[in-house]
KEKOL-925777 format. One record per atom (N, C-alpha, C): residue number from 1; residue in three letters; chain; atom name; x, y, z. Coordinates in steps of 0.02 Angstrom, whole numbers. Example, Ala and Ser with C-alpha at 12.3 -4.5 7.8 and 13.67 -1.06 7.14 Angstrom:
// KEKOL-925777
- 1;ala;A;N;660;-284;390 $
- 1;ala;A;CA;615;-225;390 $
- 1;ala;A;C;660;-165;390 $
- 2;ser;A;N;642;-112;354 $
- 2;ser;A;CA;684;-53;357 $
- 2;ser;A;C;645;2;394 $
// end
This chain:
// KEKOL-925777
- 1;met;A;N;1273;1177;-4946 $
- 1;met;A;CA;1323;1199;-4994 $
- 1;met;A;C;1314;1273;-5011 $
- 2;ala;A;N;1252;1292;-5027 $
- 2;ala;A;CA;1238;1362;-5044 $
- 2;ala;A;C;1254;1407;-4986 $
- 3;ser;A;N;1241;1383;-4925 $
- 3;ser;A;CA;1253;1423;-4865 $
- 3;ser;A;C;1328;1436;-4857 $
- 4;ser;A;N;1370;1386;-4869 $
- 4;ser;A;CA;1442;1396;-4861 $
- 4;ser;A;C;1469;1444;-4914 $
- 5;ile;A;N;1442;1441;-4974 $
- 5;ile;A;CA;1462;1488;-5027 $
- 5;ile;A;C;1442;1559;-5007 $
- 6;leu;A;N;1382;1566;-4981 $
- 6;leu;A;CA;1359;1631;-4958 $
- 6;leu;A;C;1404;1658;-4903 $
- 7;glu;A;N;1424;1615;-4857 $
- 7;glu;A;CA;1468;1636;-4803 $
- 7;glu;A;C;1536;1658;-4830 $
- 8;met;A;N;1562;1623;-4879 $
- 8;met;A;CA;1626;1642;-4909 $
- 8;met;A;C;1621;1710;-4943 $
- 9;ile;A;N;1565;1722;-4977 $
- 9;ile;A;CA;1555;1786;-5010 $
- 9;ile;A;C;1550;1841;-4957 $
- 10;lys;A;N;1513;1828;-4903 $
- 10;lys;A;CA;1508;1877;-4849 $
- 10;lys;A;C;1576;1893;-4820 $
- 11;asp;A;N;1619;1842;-4811 $
- 11;asp;A;CA;1686;1854;-4785 $
- 11;asp;A;C;1726;1900;-4831 $
- 12;glu;A;N;1716;1893;-4896 $
- 12;glu;A;CA;1753;1935;-4944 $
- 12;glu;A;C;1731;2008;-4943 $
- 13;val;A;N;1668;2020;-4924 $
- 13;val;A;CA;1642;2089;-4923 $
- 13;val;A;C;1632;2114;-4852 $
- 14;thr;A;N;1670;2086;-4805 $
- 14;thr;A;CA;1669;2108;-4736 $
- 14;thr;A;C;1731;2152;-4724 $
- 15;cys;A;N;1720;2209;-4693 $
- 15;cys;A;CA;1775;2255;-4678 $
- 15;cys;A;C;1820;2224;-4625 $
- 16;pro;A;N;1886;2221;-4636 $
- 16;pro;A;CA;1931;2191;-4586 $
- 16;pro;A;C;1940;2235;-4524 $
- 17;ile;A;N;1915;2297;-4526 $
- 17;ile;A;CA;1921;2341;-4468 $
- 17;ile;A;C;1860;2334;-4423 $
- 18;cys;A;N;1800;2345;-4450 $
- 18;cys;A;CA;1739;2343;-4408 $
- 18;cys;A;C;1704;2275;-4408 $
- 19;leu;A;N;1726;2230;-4453 $
- 19;leu;A;CA;1698;2163;-4458 $
- 19;leu;A;C;1624;2162;-4477 $
- 20;glu;A;N;1601;2214;-4511 $
- 20;glu;A;CA;1533;2218;-4537 $
- 20;glu;A;C;1537;2218;-4613 $
- 21;leu;A;N;1478;2209;-4646 $
- 21;leu;A;CA;1478;2215;-4719 $
- 21;leu;A;C;1503;2284;-4738 $
- 22;leu;A;N;1541;2288;-4792 $
- 22;leu;A;CA;1571;2351;-4813 $
- 22;leu;A;C;1518;2405;-4825 $
- 23;lys;A;N;1531;2466;-4800 $
- 23;lys;A;CA;1489;2524;-4812 $
- 23;lys;A;C;1531;2574;-4850 $
- 24;glu;A;N;1508;2596;-4908 $
- 24;glu;A;CA;1546;2639;-4952 $
- 24;glu;A;C;1616;2610;-4962 $
- 25;pro;A;N;1622;2551;-4991 $
- 25;pro;A;CA;1687;2518;-4997 $
- 25;pro;A;C;1737;2556;-5039 $
- 26;val;A;N;1798;2558;-5014 $
- 26;val;A;CA;1854;2587;-5051 $
- 26;val;A;C;1912;2537;-5049 $
- 27;ser;A;N;1955;2542;-5100 $
- 27;ser;A;CA;2014;2498;-5103 $
- 27;ser;A;C;2077;2540;-5099 $
- 28;thr;A;N;2128;2511;-5069 $
- 28;thr;A;CA;2194;2542;-5064 $
- 28;thr;A;C;2236;2520;-5124 $
- 29;asp;A;N;2295;2549;-5130 $
- 29;asp;A;CA;2341;2529;-5184 $
- 29;asp;A;C;2361;2455;-5179 $
- 30;cys;A;N;2358;2427;-5118 $
- 30;cys;A;CA;2376;2356;-5110 $
- 30;cys;A;C;2315;2311;-5122 $
- 31;asp;A;N;2260;2341;-5144 $
- 31;asp;A;CA;2198;2306;-5164 $
- 31;asp;A;C;2159;2275;-5106 $
- 32;his;A;N;2168;2299;-5045 $
- 32;his;A;CA;2125;2278;-4990 $
- 32;his;A;C;2067;2327;-4986 $
- 33;ser;A;N;2008;2303;-4967 $
- 33;ser;A;CA;1947;2344;-4965 $
- 33;ser;A;C;1925;2356;-4893 $
- 34;phe;A;N;1900;2418;-4881 $
- 34;phe;A;CA;1878;2439;-4815 $
- 34;phe;A;C;1817;2484;-4823 $
- 35;cys;A;N;1780;2493;-4768 $
- 35;cys;A;CA;1728;2544;-4766 $
- 35;cys;A;C;1765;2611;-4771 $
- 36;arg;A;N;1737;2659;-4807 $
- 36;arg;A;CA;1769;2724;-4813 $
- 36;arg;A;C;1781;2755;-4743 $
- 37;ala;A;N;1731;2752;-4699 $
- 37;ala;A;CA;1738;2782;-4633 $
- 37;ala;A;C;1792;2747;-4592 $
- 38;cys;A;N;1796;2681;-4596 $
- 38;cys;A;CA;1845;2643;-4557 $
- 38;cys;A;C;1916;2660;-4578 $
- 39;ile;A;N;1930;2659;-4643 $
- 39;ile;A;CA;1998;2671;-4666 $
- 39;ile;A;C;2016;2745;-4657 $
- 40;thr;A;N;1966;2789;-4662 $
- 40;thr;A;CA;1979;2860;-4649 $
- 40;thr;A;C;2000;2870;-4577 $
- 41;leu;A;N;1965;2839;-4531 $
- 41;leu;A;CA;1983;2842;-4460 $
- 41;leu;A;C;2053;2815;-4450 $
- 42;asn;A;N;2068;2760;-4484 $
- 42;asn;A;CA;2134;2729;-4478 $
- 42;asn;A;C;2189;2776;-4503 $
- 43;tyr;A;N;2174;2813;-4557 $
- 43;tyr;A;CA;2224;2859;-4585 $
- 43;tyr;A;C;2229;2925;-4547 $
- 44;glu;A;N;2179;2941;-4505 $
- 44;glu;A;CA;2180;3005;-4470 $
- 44;glu;A;C;2244;3014;-4430 $
- 45;ser;A;N;2267;2961;-4397 $
- 45;ser;A;CA;2328;2967;-4358 $
- 45;ser;A;C;2387;2983;-4402 $
- 46;ser;A;N;2389;2953;-4462 $
- 46;ser;A;CA;2444;2967;-4509 $
- 46;ser;A;C;2440;3039;-4534 $
- 47;lys;A;N;2379;3061;-4551 $
- 47;lys;A;CA;2371;3128;-4578 $
- 47;lys;A;C;2389;3181;-4525 $
- 48;ser;A;N;2373;3167;-4462 $
- 48;ser;A;CA;2386;3216;-4410 $
- 48;ser;A;C;2461;3223;-4398 $
- 49;arg;A;N;2501;3174;-4420 $
- 49;arg;A;CA;2574;3178;-4413 $
- 49;arg;A;C;2605;3212;-4473 $
- 50;gly;A;N;2562;3235;-4519 $
- 50;gly;A;CA;2588;3273;-4576 $
- 50;gly;A;C;2612;3229;-4633 $
- 51;thr;A;N;2593;3166;-4634 $
- 51;thr;A;CA;2613;3122;-4688 $
- 51;thr;A;C;2552;3103;-4728 $
- 52;glu;A;N;2560;3095;-4793 $
- 52;glu;A;CA;2504;3076;-4836 $
- 52;glu;A;C;2500;3000;-4843 $
- 53;glu;A;N;2542;2964;-4806 $
- 53;glu;A;CA;2542;2892;-4810 $
- 53;glu;A;C;2524;2862;-4743 $
- 54;gly;A;N;2493;2805;-4746 $
- 54;gly;A;CA;2479;2765;-4686 $
- 54;gly;A;C;2495;2694;-4705 $
- 55;ser;A;N;2482;2648;-4660 $
- 55;ser;A;CA;2494;2578;-4677 $
- 55;ser;A;C;2428;2541;-4680 $
- 56;cys;A;N;2423;2494;-4725 $
- 56;cys;A;CA;2363;2453;-4734 $
- 56;cys;A;C;2354;2411;-4671 $
- 57;pro;A;N;2295;2411;-4640 $
- 57;pro;A;CA;2284;2371;-4579 $
- 57;pro;A;C;2289;2296;-4592 $
- 58;val;A;N;2284;2274;-4654 $
- 58;val;A;CA;2287;2202;-4669 $
- 58;val;A;C;2359;2180;-4681 $
- 59;cys;A;N;2394;2212;-4728 $
- 59;cys;A;CA;2461;2189;-4748 $
- 59;cys;A;C;2517;2235;-4723 $
- 60;arg;A;N;2500;2292;-4692 $
- 60;arg;A;CA;2548;2340;-4664 $
- 60;arg;A;C;2591;2375;-4717 $
- 61;val;A;N;2575;2369;-4781 $
- 61;val;A;CA;2611;2404;-4834 $
- 61;val;A;C;2594;2478;-4829 $
- 62;arg;A;N;2643;2521;-4840 $
- 62;arg;A;CA;2630;2593;-4838 $
- 62;arg;A;C;2591;2612;-4901 $
- 63;val;A;N;2535;2646;-4891 $
- 63;val;A;CA;2492;2666;-4947 $
- 63;val;A;C;2471;2739;-4940 $
- 64;pro;A;N;2471;2777;-4995 $
- 64;pro;A;CA;2450;2847;-4992 $
- 64;pro;A;C;2375;2853;-4979 $
- 65;phe;A;N;2356;2895;-4933 $
- 65;phe;A;CA;2286;2905;-4916 $
- 65;phe;A;C;2246;2932;-4975 $
- 66;gly;A;N;2277;2975;-5014 $
- 66;gly;A;CA;2243;3007;-5070 $
- 66;gly;A;C;2226;2959;-5128 $
- 67;asn;A;N;2253;2899;-5127 $
- 67;asn;A;CA;2242;2852;-5182 $
- 67;asn;A;C;2185;2803;-5169 $
- 68;leu;A;N;2143;2816;-5118 $
- 68;leu;A;CA;2086;2771;-5106 $
- 68;leu;A;C;2039;2773;-5166 $
- 69;arg;A;N;2018;2714;-5188 $
- 69;arg;A;CA;1973;2710;-5246 $
- 69;arg;A;C;1907;2680;-5224 $
- 70;thr;A;N;1852;2711;-5245 $
- 70;thr;A;CA;1786;2682;-5232 $
- 70;thr;A;C;1782;2615;-5266 $
- 71;asn;A;N;1759;2565;-5229 $
- 71;asn;A;CA;1755;2497;-5256 $
- 71;asn;A;C;1682;2481;-5270 $
- 72;arg;A;N;1659;2499;-5329 $
- 72;arg;A;CA;1588;2489;-5348 $
- 72;arg;A;C;1569;2415;-5351 $
- 73;gln;A;N;1616;2374;-5371 $
- 73;gln;A;CA;1602;2302;-5376 $
- 73;gln;A;C;1585;2274;-5307 $
- 74;met;A;N;1624;2291;-5256 $
- 74;met;A;CA;1609;2268;-5188 $
- 74;met;A;C;1543;2297;-5164 $
- 75;ala;A;N;1530;2360;-5180 $
- 75;ala;A;CA;1467;2391;-5159 $
- 75;ala;A;C;1408;2354;-5190 $
- 76;asn;A;N;1414;2335;-5253 $
- 76;asn;A;CA;1360;2297;-5287 $
- 76;asn;A;C;1349;2229;-5254 $
- 77;ile;A;N;1403;2195;-5237 $
- 77;ile;A;CA;1397;2130;-5205 $
- 77;ile;A;C;1363;2137;-5137 $
- 78;val;A;N;1383;2188;-5098 $
- 78;val;A;CA;1352;2199;-5033 $
- 78;val;A;C;1278;2212;-5041 $
- 79;glu;A;N;1259;2253;-5089 $
- 79;glu;A;CA;1188;2268;-5100 $
- 79;glu;A;C;1149;2205;-5119 $
- 80;arg;A;N;1178;2163;-5160 $
- 80;arg;A;CA;1144;2101;-5178 $
- 80;arg;A;C;1138;2054;-5119 $
- 81;leu;A;N;1190;2052;-5077 $
- 81;leu;A;CA;1186;2009;-5017 $
- 81;leu;A;C;1131;2033;-4970 $
- 82;lys;A;N;1125;2099;-4963 $
- 82;lys;A;CA;1073;2127;-4919 $
- 82;lys;A;C;1003;2108;-4944 $
- 83;gly;A;N;995;2104;-5010 $
- 83;gly;A;CA;930;2087;-5038 $
- 83;gly;A;C;918;2012;-5043 $
- 84;phe;A;N;969;1973;-5027 $
- 84;phe;A;CA;964;1900;-5034 $
- 84;phe;A;C;917;1872;-4980 $
- 85;lys;A;N;871;1830;-5001 $
- 85;lys;A;CA;823;1800;-4954 $
- 85;lys;A;C;860;1746;-4915 $
- 86;ser;A;N;835;1733;-4855 $
- 86;ser;A;CA;864;1681;-4813 $
- 86;ser;A;C;859;1614;-4847 $
- 87;ile;A;N;908;1573;-4834 $
- 87;ile;A;CA;908;1505;-4860 $
- 87;ile;A;C;856;1465;-4820 $
- 88;pro;A;N;817;1422;-4852 $
- 88;pro;A;CA;768;1382;-4815 $
- 88;pro;A;C;799;1346;-4756 $
- 89;glu;A;N;760;1338;-4703 $
- 89;glu;A;CA;784;1311;-4639 $
- 89;glu;A;C;822;1246;-4647 $
- 90;gly;A;N;798;1202;-4691 $
- 90;gly;A;CA;831;1137;-4700 $
- 90;gly;A;C;900;1142;-4730 $
- 91;glu;A;N;914;1196;-4767 $
- 91;glu;A;CA;979;1203;-4800 $
- 91;glu;A;C;1028;1244;-4759 $
- 92;gln;A;N;1005;1278;-4707 $
- 92;gln;A;CA;1049;1320;-4668 $
- 92;gln;A;C;1098;1278;-4628 $
- 93;lys;A;N;1158;1305;-4622 $
- 93;lys;A;CA;1208;1273;-4579 $
- 93;lys;A;C;1195;1299;-4509 $
- 94;val;A;N;1174;1256;-4465 $
- 94;val;A;CA;1158;1276;-4397 $
- 94;val;A;C;1210;1244;-4351 $
- 95;asn;A;N;1239;1285;-4308 $
- 95;asn;A;CA;1286;1259;-4260 $
- 95;asn;A;C;1247;1227;-4203 $
- 96;val;A;N;1259;1163;-4193 $
- 96;val;A;CA;1222;1127;-4141 $
- 96;val;A;C;1271;1100;-4090 $
- 97;cys;A;N;1246;1092;-4030 $
- 97;cys;A;CA;1284;1065;-3974 $
- 97;cys;A;C;1300;992;-3988 $
- 98;ala;A;N;1363;974;-3985 $
- 98;ala;A;CA;1383;904;-3997 $
- 98;ala;A;C;1355;858;-3943 $
- 99;gln;A;N;1346;885;-3883 $
- 99;gln;A;CA;1324;844;-3827 $
- 99;gln;A;C;1248;834;-3826 $
- 100;his;A;N;1209;888;-3844 $
- 100;his;A;CA;1137;885;-3837 $
- 100;his;A;C;1099;890;-3903 $
- 101;gly;A;N;1132;909;-3958 $
- 101;gly;A;CA;1099;915;-4022 $
- 101;gly;A;C;1056;977;-4029 $
- 102;glu;A;N;1059;1022;-3981 $
- 102;glu;A;CA;1020;1084;-3982 $
- 102;glu;A;C;1060;1140;-4014 $
- 103;lys;A;N;1025;1190;-4040 $
- 103;lys;A;CA;1058;1248;-4072 $
- 103;lys;A;C;1098;1287;-4020 $
- 104;leu;A;N;1159;1307;-4039 $
- 104;leu;A;CA;1202;1347;-3995 $
- 104;leu;A;C;1178;1419;-3998 $
- 105;gln;A;N;1145;1442;-3945 $
- 105;gln;A;CA;1117;1510;-3944 $
- 105;gln;A;C;1146;1553;-3888 $
- 106;leu;A;N;1182;1522;-3842 $
- 106;leu;A;CA;1207;1558;-3784 $
- 106;leu;A;C;1283;1556;-3783 $
- 107;phe;A;N;1312;1602;-3744 $
- 107;phe;A;CA;1384;1604;-3735 $
- 107;phe;A;C;1399;1604;-3661 $
- 108;cys;A;N;1439;1556;-3638 $
- 108;cys;A;CA;1459;1552;-3568 $
- 108;cys;A;C;1522;1596;-3561 $
- 109;lys;A;N;1515;1650;-3522 $
- 109;lys;A;CA;1571;1697;-3516 $
- 109;lys;A;C;1628;1669;-3474 $
- 110;lys;A;N;1613;1625;-3427 $
- 110;lys;A;CA;1666;1596;-3386 $
- 110;lys;A;C;1709;1548;-3427 $
- 111;asp;A;N;1676;1504;-3465 $
- 111;asp;A;CA;1712;1454;-3505 $
- 111;asp;A;C;1729;1478;-3575 $
- 112;met;A;N;1704;1538;-3593 $
- 112;met;A;CA;1718;1568;-3658 $
- 112;met;A;C;1701;1520;-3715 $
- 113;met;A;N;1638;1496;-3714 $
- 113;met;A;CA;1617;1449;-3766 $
- 113;met;A;C;1542;1455;-3779 $
- 114;ala;A;N;1523;1437;-3841 $
- 114;ala;A;CA;1452;1436;-3859 $
- 114;ala;A;C;1420;1373;-3829 $
- 115;ile;A;N;1360;1382;-3802 $
- 115;ile;A;CA;1324;1326;-3771 $
- 115;ile;A;C;1250;1328;-3791 $
- 116;cys;A;N;1216;1273;-3780 $
- 116;cys;A;CA;1144;1270;-3793 $
- 116;cys;A;C;1107;1282;-3727 $
- 117;trp;A;N;1040;1286;-3730 $
- 117;trp;A;CA;1001;1298;-3670 $
- 117;trp;A;C;1005;1240;-3621 $
- 118;val;A;N;1015;1179;-3646 $
- 118;val;A;CA;1022;1121;-3601 $
- 118;val;A;C;1088;1126;-3563 $
- 119;cys;A;N;1141;1145;-3598 $
- 119;cys;A;CA;1206;1154;-3565 $
- 119;cys;A;C;1201;1206;-3509 $
- 120;glu;A;N;1164;1261;-3523 $
- 120;glu;A;CA;1158;1314;-3474 $
- 120;glu;A;C;1129;1288;-3409 $
- 121;arg;A;N;1082;1241;-3413 $
- 121;arg;A;CA;1049;1214;-3354 $
- 121;arg;A;C;1087;1156;-3323 $
- 122;ser;A;N;1141;1134;-3355 $
- 122;ser;A;CA;1179;1077;-3330 $
- 122;ser;A;C;1224;1098;-3273 $
- 123;gln;A;N;1249;1048;-3236 $
- 123;gln;A;CA;1294;1061;-3180 $
- 123;gln;A;C;1359;1092;-3204 $
- 124;glu;A;N;1380;1074;-3264 $
- 124;glu;A;CA;1443;1099;-3291 $
- 124;glu;A;C;1445;1175;-3297 $
- 125;his;A;N;1388;1206;-3312 $
- 125;his;A;CA;1385;1279;-3321 $
- 125;his;A;C;1342;1312;-3267 $
- 126;his;A;N;1324;1275;-3215 $
- 126;his;A;CA;1281;1302;-3162 $
- 126;his;A;C;1314;1363;-3129 $
- 127;gly;A;N;1277;1418;-3125 $
- 127;gly;A;CA;1301;1479;-3093 $
- 127;gly;A;C;1346;1521;-3137 $
- 128;his;A;N;1360;1499;-3198 $
- 128;his;A;CA;1402;1538;-3243 $
- 128;his;A;C;1361;1594;-3275 $
- 129;gln;A;N;1393;1649;-3290 $
- 129;gln;A;CA;1360;1704;-3324 $
- 129;gln;A;C;1355;1687;-3399 $
- 130;thr;A;N;1293;1689;-3425 $
- 130;thr;A;CA;1282;1675;-3496 $
- 130;thr;A;C;1244;1733;-3529 $
- 131;ala;A;N;1250;1737;-3594 $
- 131;ala;A;CA;1214;1789;-3632 $
- 131;ala;A;C;1201;1761;-3702 $
- 132;leu;A;N;1154;1793;-3737 $
- 132;leu;A;CA;1141;1773;-3806 $
- 132;leu;A;C;1203;1785;-3848 $
- 133;ile;A;N;1217;1740;-3894 $
- 133;ile;A;CA;1276;1746;-3937 $
- 133;ile;A;C;1277;1813;-3974 $
- 134;glu;A;N;1218;1835;-3998 $
- 134;glu;A;CA;1215;1898;-4036 $
- 134;glu;A;C;1237;1957;-3993 $
- 135;glu;A;N;1217;1957;-3928 $
- 135;glu;A;CA;1236;2011;-3883 $
- 135;glu;A;C;1311;2010;-3871 $
- 136;val;A;N;1339;1951;-3860 $
- 136;val;A;CA;1410;1945;-3847 $
- 136;val;A;C;1450;1965;-3909 $
- 137;asp;A;N;1425;1945;-3968 $
- 137;asp;A;CA;1456;1964;-4031 $
- 137;asp;A;C;1461;2040;-4037 $
- 138;his;A;N;1405;2074;-4023 $
- 138;his;A;CA;1403;2147;-4026 $
- 138;his;A;C;1451;2177;-3975 $
- 139;glu;A;N;1450;2150;-3914 $
- 139;glu;A;CA;1493;2175;-3860 $
- 139;glu;A;C;1567;2170;-3879 $
- 140;tyr;A;N;1587;2112;-3906 $
- 140;tyr;A;CA;1657;2102;-3923 $
- 140;tyr;A;C;1678;2143;-3984 $
- 141;lys;A;N;1632;2155;-4030 $
- 141;lys;A;CA;1648;2199;-4087 $
- 141;lys;A;C;1661;2270;-4062 $
- 142;glu;A;N;1620;2292;-4014 $
- 142;glu;A;CA;1631;2359;-3985 $
- 142;glu;A;C;1699;2362;-3949 $
- 143;lys;A;N;1715;2309;-3911 $
- 143;lys;A;CA;1779;2307;-3876 $
- 143;lys;A;C;1837;2308;-3926 $
- 144;leu;A;N;1828;2271;-3980 $
- 144;leu;A;CA;1880;2269;-4032 $
- 144;leu;A;C;1889;2338;-4063 $
- 145;gln;A;N;1834;2373;-4077 $
- 145;gln;A;CA;1839;2440;-4105 $
- 145;gln;A;C;1874;2487;-4057 $
- 146;thr;A;N;1857;2483;-3992 $
- 146;thr;A;CA;1889;2525;-3941 $
- 146;thr;A;C;1963;2510;-3937 $
- 147;ala;A;N;1981;2446;-3937 $
- 147;ala;A;CA;2051;2426;-3934 $
- 147;ala;A;C;2089;2451;-3995 $
- 148;leu;A;N;2057;2446;-4053 $
- 148;leu;A;CA;2088;2469;-4115 $
- 148;leu;A;C;2100;2545;-4112 $
- 149;gln;A;N;2051;2582;-4086 $
- 149;gln;A;CA;2058;2654;-4080 $
- 149;gln;A;C;2116;2671;-4033 $
- 150;lys;A;N;2120;2636;-3976 $
- 150;lys;A;CA;2175;2649;-3929 $
- 150;lys;A;C;2242;2632;-3960 $
- 151;leu;A;N;2244;2577;-3998 $
- 151;leu;A;CA;2305;2557;-4031 $
- 151;leu;A;C;2328;2610;-4081 $
- 152;met;A;N;2280;2638;-4118 $
- 152;met;A;CA;2297;2690;-4167 $
- 152;met;A;C;2321;2753;-4131 $
- 153;glu;A;N;2290;2770;-4074 $
- 153;glu;A;CA;2312;2828;-4035 $
- 153;glu;A;C;2382;2817;-4008 $
- 154;asn;A;N;2396;2756;-3983 $
- 154;asn;A;CA;2463;2740;-3958 $
- 154;asn;A;C;2515;2743;-4013 $
- 155;glu;A;N;2496;2718;-4072 $
- 155;glu;A;CA;2542;2721;-4129 $
- 155;glu;A;C;2558;2793;-4147 $
- 156;lys;A;N;2507;2836;-4144 $
- 156;lys;A;CA;2517;2907;-4159 $
- 156;lys;A;C;2565;2938;-4108 $
- 157;arg;A;N;2553;2922;-4043 $
- 157;arg;A;CA;2597;2949;-3990 $
- 157;arg;A;C;2669;2925;-3999 $
- 158;cys;A;N;2678;2861;-4015 $
- 158;cys;A;CA;2745;2835;-4026 $
- 158;cys;A;C;2780;2870;-4084 $
- 159;asp;A;N;2743;2881;-4137 $
- 159;asp;A;CA;2772;2917;-4194 $
- 159;asp;A;C;2792;2988;-4175 $
- 160;glu;A;N;2750;3021;-4134 $
- 160;glu;A;CA;2766;3089;-4112 $
- 160;glu;A;C;2828;3088;-4068 $
- 161;trp;A;N;2833;3038;-4023 $
- 161;trp;A;CA;2893;3033;-3980 $
- 161;trp;A;C;2955;3020;-4022 $
- 162;gln;A;N;2948;2978;-4073 $
- 162;gln;A;CA;3005;2964;-4116 $
- 162;gln;A;C;3027;3027;-4152 $
- 163;asp;A;N;2979;3067;-4176 $
- 163;asp;A;CA;2996;3130;-4209 $
- 163;asp;A;C;3031;3177;-4160 $
- 164;asp;A;N;3005;3180;-4098 $
- 164;asp;A;CA;3036;3223;-4046 $
- 164;asp;A;C;3107;3201;-4032 $
- 165;leu;A;N;3117;3135;-4025 $
- 165;leu;A;CA;3184;3109;-4011 $
- 165;leu;A;C;3232;3125;-4068 $
- 166;gln;A;N;3209;3118;-4130 $
- 166;gln;A;CA;3251;3134;-4187 $
- 166;gln;A;C;3269;3208;-4188 $
- 167;gln;A;N;3221;3251;-4170 $
- 167;gln;A;CA;3234;3322;-4167 $
- 167;gln;A;C;3284;3338;-4112 $
- 168;gln;A;N;3276;3307;-4053 $
- 168;gln;A;CA;3322;3318;-3998 $
- 168;gln;A;C;3393;3294;-4016 $
- 169;arg;A;N;3397;3238;-4050 $
- 169;arg;A;CA;3462;3212;-4070 $
- 169;arg;A;C;3496;3261;-4119 $
- 170;ala;A;N;3457;3287;-4166 $
- 170;ala;A;CA;3484;3335;-4214 $
- 170;ala;A;C;3507;3398;-4177 $
- 171;asp;A;N;3467;3421;-4128 $
- 171;asp;A;CA;3486;3480;-4089 $
- 171;asp;A;C;3551;3468;-4051 $
- 172;trp;A;N;3558;3409;-4019 $
- 172;trp;A;CA;3618;3393;-3981 $
- 172;trp;A;C;3679;3387;-4027 $
- 173;glu;A;N;3669;3360;-4086 $
- 173;glu;A;CA;3724;3355;-4134 $
- 173;glu;A;C;3746;3425;-4156 $
- 174;asn;A;N;3699;3471;-4165 $
- 174;asn;A;CA;3716;3540;-4182 $
- 174;asn;A;C;3755;3573;-4125 $
- 175;val;A;N;3732;3563;-4063 $
- 175;val;A;CA;3767;3591;-4005 $
- 175;val;A;C;3837;3562;-4001 $
- 176;asn;A;N;3843;3498;-4012 $
- 176;asn;A;CA;3908;3464;-4010 $
- 176;asn;A;C;3955;3492;-4063 $
- 177;asn;A;N;3929;3503;-4124 $
- 177;asn;A;CA;3970;3531;-4178 $
- 177;asn;A;C;3992;3602;-4161 $
- 178;val;A;N;3948;3642;-4133 $
- 178;val;A;CA;3965;3710;-4114 $
- 178;val;A;C;4020;3709;-4061 $
- 179;leu;A;N;4012;3666;-4010 $
- 179;leu;A;CA;4063;3661;-3957 $
- 179;leu;A;C;4130;3638;-3985 $
- 180;arg;A;N;4129;3591;-4031 $
- 180;arg;A;CA;4192;3567;-4061 $
- 180;arg;A;C;4227;3625;-4097 $
- 181;arg;A;N;4188;3663;-4136 $
- 181;arg;A;CA;4218;3719;-4172 $
- 181;arg;A;C;4247;3770;-4123 $
- 182;tyr;A;N;4212;3781;-4069 $
- 182;tyr;A;CA;4234;3829;-4018 $
- 182;tyr;A;C;4299;3805;-3986 $
- 183;val;A;N;4302;3740;-3969 $
- 183;val;A;CA;4362;3712;-3938 $
- 183;val;A;C;4420;3715;-3987 $
- 184;trp;A;N;4409;3698;-4051 $
- 184;trp;A;CA;4463;3701;-4100 $
- 184;trp;A;C;4486;3773;-4111 $
- 185;ala;A;N;4439;3819;-4113 $
- 185;ala;A;CA;4457;3889;-4122 $
- 185;ala;A;C;4496;3914;-4062 $
- 186;asp;A;N;4479;3892;-4003 $
- 186;asp;A;CA;4513;3913;-3941 $
- 186;asp;A;C;4584;3885;-3940 $
- 187;arg;A;N;4593;3823;-3963 $
- 187;arg;A;CA;4660;3792;-3964 $
- 187;arg;A;C;4705;3826;-4015 $
- 188;glu;A;N;4677;3845;-4072 $
- 188;glu;A;CA;4717;3875;-4125 $
- 188;glu;A;C;4731;3949;-4112 $
- 189;gly;A;N;4686;3978;-4072 $
- 189;gly;A;CA;4692;4049;-4061 $
- 189;gly;A;C;4733;4066;-4004 $
// end
């Protein structure tokens, strides 16, 4: 029971961008909390486009970058969690293999599932590439960060293209208006 409460608290103080415990937590006007570095990186694309607003990565509401507030309450909770001693072994929630009753410590990359050491040696996973769950967790977090960065860069490029298209449309409308005036002046003259 205590373990599940601890996990729920950890979920509340986990940054939705980097998926780690919040570092220098800040809150947006929509009351979502992020690591200062993560949300700053997220807003960089918005700031480079000359706007003081970006969108919240959680709810997509437009929020001003300048209104970020330090969230001391979240910082205090994170600090207390870091100092929290491990729950005794008997009380910990351990993910165990339903088939063998062993702790799930490995990840089968072919089947994309957590397995125990007995599963790894079984015919079902024979020859499959496996790794420690912690290593795979780290690897996928890095991939997620890279994908997020690319997504933000693509969003910035799309916004720039949209601005360019709007400018070109305005230019063509001006040219069209000038030509219309010229044609009308030529007809009347």
